[in-house]
C-alpha positions in Angstrom: -44.0 44.5 47.6 -40.7 46.1 46.4 -39.2 48.8 48.6 -39.2 52.5 47.6 -36.0 53.4 45.9 -36.8 57.1 45.2 -39.2 59.4 47.1 -39.9 62.9 46.0 -41.8 65.1 48.5 -43.1 68.6 47.7 -40.5 69.3 45.1 -40.7 72.9 43.8 -38.4 74.4 41.2 -38.2 78.2 40.6 -36.3 80.6 38.4 -33.8 82.5 40.7 -33.7 85.7 38.6 -37.4 85.9 37.9 -38.7 84.4 41.1 -41.1 82.4 39.0 -42.2 78.9 40.1 -41.9 76.4 37.3 -42.7 73.2 39.2 -45.0 73.1 42.2 -45.2 70.7 45.1 -44.5 67.5 43.1 -44.6 64.3 45.1 -44.3 60.6 44.1 -42.4 57.5 44.9 -40.7 54.9 42.6 -40.3 51.3 43.9 -37.2 49.2 43.2 -37.5 47.3 39.9 -40.5 49.4 38.7 -41.1 51.3 35.4 -42.4 54.8 36.2 -43.5 57.2 33.5 -43.8 60.9 33.9 -45.9 62.1 31.0 -47.1 65.6 29.9 -46.9 68.1 27.1 -43.7 70.0 26.2 -42.9 72.6 28.9 -44.9 71.0 31.7 -41.8 70.6 33.9 -41.2 66.9 33.6 -37.6 67.3 32.4 -36.9 69.7 35.3 -38.0 67.0 37.7 -35.6 64.6 36.0 -32.7 67.1 36.2 -33.4 67.5 39.9 -32.9 63.8 40.4 -29.8 63.5 38.3 -28.1 66.7 39.5 -28.3 68.4 36.2 -30.6 71.3 37.2 -29.3 74.5 35.6 -27.6 77.0 38.0 -30.2 79.7 37.3 -32.9 77.4 38.8 -33.4 76.5 42.5 -35.1 73.5 44.0 -36.8 73.0 47.4 -38.4 70.0 49.0 -36.7 66.6 49.0 -35.6 64.0 46.5 -34.6 61.1 48.6 -32.6 58.3 47.1 -31.1 55.6 49.3 -31.3 57.9 52.3 -29.8 60.9 50.6 -31.6 64.1 49.7 -30.2 64.6 46.2 -31.0 68.3 46.0 -28.9 69.1 49.0 -25.8 67.3 47.8 -22.8 69.2 46.5 -21.7 68.9 42.9 -18.8 66.7 43.9 -21.1 64.4 45.9 -23.6 64.2 43.0 -20.8 63.2 40.6 -20.0 60.2 42.8 -23.4 58.8 42.2 -23.3 59.1 38.4 -22.8 55.8 36.6 -22.6 54.0 39.9 -26.0 54.7 41.4 -27.8 56.9 38.9 -27.6 56.9 35.1 -29.2 59.4 32.6 -30.3 58.3 29.2 -30.4 61.8 27.6 -32.4 63.1 24.6 -30.6 62.9 21.2 -28.7 59.7 21.7 -26.4 60.3 18.8 -25.2 63.6 20.3 -24.7 62.1 23.7 -21.9 59.7 22.7 -18.3 60.7 22.7 -17.6 61.6 19.0 -13.8 60.8 19.4 -14.3 57.2 20.6 -15.6 54.2 18.7 -18.9 52.9 20.0 -17.6 49.6 21.3 -14.9 51.4 23.3 -17.5 53.5 25.0 -19.4 50.4 26.2 -16.1 48.7 27.3 -15.1 51.7 29.4 -18.0 51.1 31.7 -16.8 47.5 32.4 -13.2 48.7 32.8 -13.6 51.8 35.0 -16.9 51.3 36.8 -16.6 47.6 37.4 -12.8 47.3 37.5 -12.4 44.7 34.8 -9.2 44.1 32.8 -9.2 45.6 29.3 -9.6 42.2 27.5 -12.5 41.2 29.7 -14.1 44.6 29.4 -14.1 44.3 25.6 -15.6 40.8 25.7 -18.4 41.8 28.0 -19.1 44.9 25.9 -19.3 42.8 22.8 -21.8 40.5 24.5 -23.9 43.4 25.8 -24.0 44.9 22.3 -24.9 41.6 20.7 -27.8 41.1 23.1 -29.2 44.4 21.8 -29.0 43.3 18.2 -25.8 45.0 17.1 -22.8 43.4 15.6 -19.5 44.2 17.5 -17.5 43.6 14.4 -19.7 45.5 12.0 -21.8 48.2 13.7 -19.9 49.3 16.8 -16.3 49.6 15.4 -17.4 53.0 14.0 -17.4 56.4 15.5 -20.8 57.8 16.5 -21.0 60.0 13.4 -21.3 56.8 11.3 -24.2 55.3 13.4 -27.9 55.8 12.7 -30.1 57.2 15.4 -31.5 53.8 16.3 -28.0 52.3 16.5 -26.8 55.2 18.7 -29.7 54.6 21.0 -28.8 50.9 21.3 -25.3 51.8 22.2 -26.5 54.1 24.9 -28.8 51.4 26.2 -25.9 48.9 26.2 -24.0 51.4 28.4 -27.1 51.6 30.7 -27.2 47.8 31.0 -23.4 47.7 31.6 -23.4 50.3 34.3 -23.7 49.2 37.9 -26.3 52.0 38.4 -29.7 50.5 39.3 -31.7 53.7 38.7 -32.1 54.8 35.1 -33.6 58.1 34.0 -34.6 58.1 30.3 -35.5 61.6 29.1 -37.6 61.5 25.9 -35.9 58.2 24.8 -38.1 57.9 21.6 -38.0 61.6 20.5 -37.6 61.8 16.7 -37.9 58.1 16.1 -40.4 56.6 13.7 -43.0 54.1 14.9 -40.8 51.0 14.4 -37.8 52.5 16.1 -40.0 53.8 18.9 -41.5 50.4 19.5 -38.0 48.9 19.4 -36.7 51.4 21.9 -39.6 50.7 24.3 -38.8 47.0 24.2 -35.2 47.8 25.1 -36.3 50.0 28.0 -38.4 47.1 29.2 -35.3 44.9 29.0 -33.6 47.2 31.4 -36.4 46.7 33.9 -36.5 42.9 33.3 -32.7 42.8 34.1 -33.3 44.4 37.5 -33.0 48.1 36.8 -35.5 50.7 38.0 -36.7 53.1 35.3 -38.0 56.7 35.3 -39.1 57.5 31.7 -39.9 61.1 30.7 -42.1 61.3 27.7 -45.0 63.0 25.9 -45.9 59.9 24.0 -49.0 58.1 25.5 -48.2 54.9 23.5 -44.7 54.7 25.1 -46.3 55.1 28.5 -48.9 52.4 27.8 -46.3 49.9 26.5 -43.9 50.4 29.4 -46.7 49.8 31.9 -45.9 50.2 35.5 -47.0 53.5 37.1 -47.8 56.8 35.3 -47.9 60.4 36.7 -49.5 63.1 34.5 -48.1 66.6 34.6 -49.5 69.9 33.5 -48.1 73.4 34.2 -45.6 72.1 36.8 -48.0 70.1 38.8 -48.9 66.4 38.9 -52.7 66.1 38.2 -53.1 62.4 38.3 -51.1 59.2 38.9 -51.7 55.5 39.2 -51.2 52.2 37.4 -50.7 52.8 33.6 -53.7 50.8 32.5 -56.0 52.5 35.0 -54.9 56.1 34.2 -55.0 55.6 30.4 -58.2 53.5 30.2 -60.2 55.2 33.0 -58.7 58.6 33.5 -60.2 60.6 36.4 -58.8 64.1 35.8 -60.4 66.3 33.0 -56.9 67.2 31.8 -55.8 63.6 31.5 -59.0 62.8 29.6 -58.3 65.7 27.3 -54.7 64.7 26.8 -55.7 61.2 25.8 -58.3 62.5 23.3 -55.7 64.8 21.8 -53.4 61.9 20.9 -53.3 61.0 17.1 -54.7 57.5 17.8 -57.8 59.1 19.4 -58.5 61.7 16.7 -56.4 64.7 17.7 -59.3 66.2 19.5 -58.1 69.5 21.1 -58.2 69.8 24.9 -61.3 71.9 25.7 -60.6 75.6 26.4 -62.6 75.5 29.6 -60.4 72.7 31.0 -57.2 74.7 30.2 -58.6 77.9 31.7 -59.6 76.0 34.8 -56.1 74.5 35.0 -54.5 77.9 34.8 -56.8 79.3 37.5 -56.0 76.3 39.7 -52.3 76.9 39.0 -52.6 80.5 40.2 -54.4 79.3 43.3 -51.8 76.6 44.0 -54.5 74.0 43.6 -53.8 72.2 40.3 -53.7 68.8 41.7 -57.5 68.8 42.5 -59.7 67.2 39.8 -62.7 69.2 40.8 -60.9 72.4 39.9 -61.5 71.5 36.2 -64.9 69.8 36.3 
């Protein structure tokens, strides 16, 4: 079995000014070469977990517990130490791909930069490898990526970002809502590209509220509500045989299952459990 690459133990995130806990006692592990999906509705805290991993947690928030990556507790590192990991060990695929690219550089140049500055290749070799990487993702180096990002569609921008992710030496990729705002066809295409990252040896943490994305990625799923993880396990087991009442309600609320609202008594029980610091227990909502 693959070794554990990332281990989160009792991660809690709070607002410094308001002394309000936003994420409570989150624990999970991600194995090398695995696809791991953190799923939950908007505001449940999943992006805050991702920011704790990537070192992008806002200054007004504080984190406790441990986020261990290759022997380092990431939440204890200084800003300088965290920057040394970016691109080389950790890579973030942010929301809004189009806005995440450098607007002053042509798309092909941005991919080539990874080969040149992170892998030390000569300019000509860097461009050749960037062209191959882009071609493998269905884009034309001579037609699509000679443009500035403002000329690219959302789907094309996403492929450029994924090309950068493939080019980077970083093994661990965090994808924050990678299918946000995409139609069904582009969403499915994006998921295939994310699976390509894993097939090529990367380790993936995907943050999403889309159950279809979670199912198609496979691997392991953890379900969040109100800052707590309420259920986790293999994707097929969690989505086909959910044990927690909230997970069952979340699945029934999906469009493909009839948009059935999560029962009020489940949400009330979840809130009560949150106040008691007990949201991870299934029996709290039964």
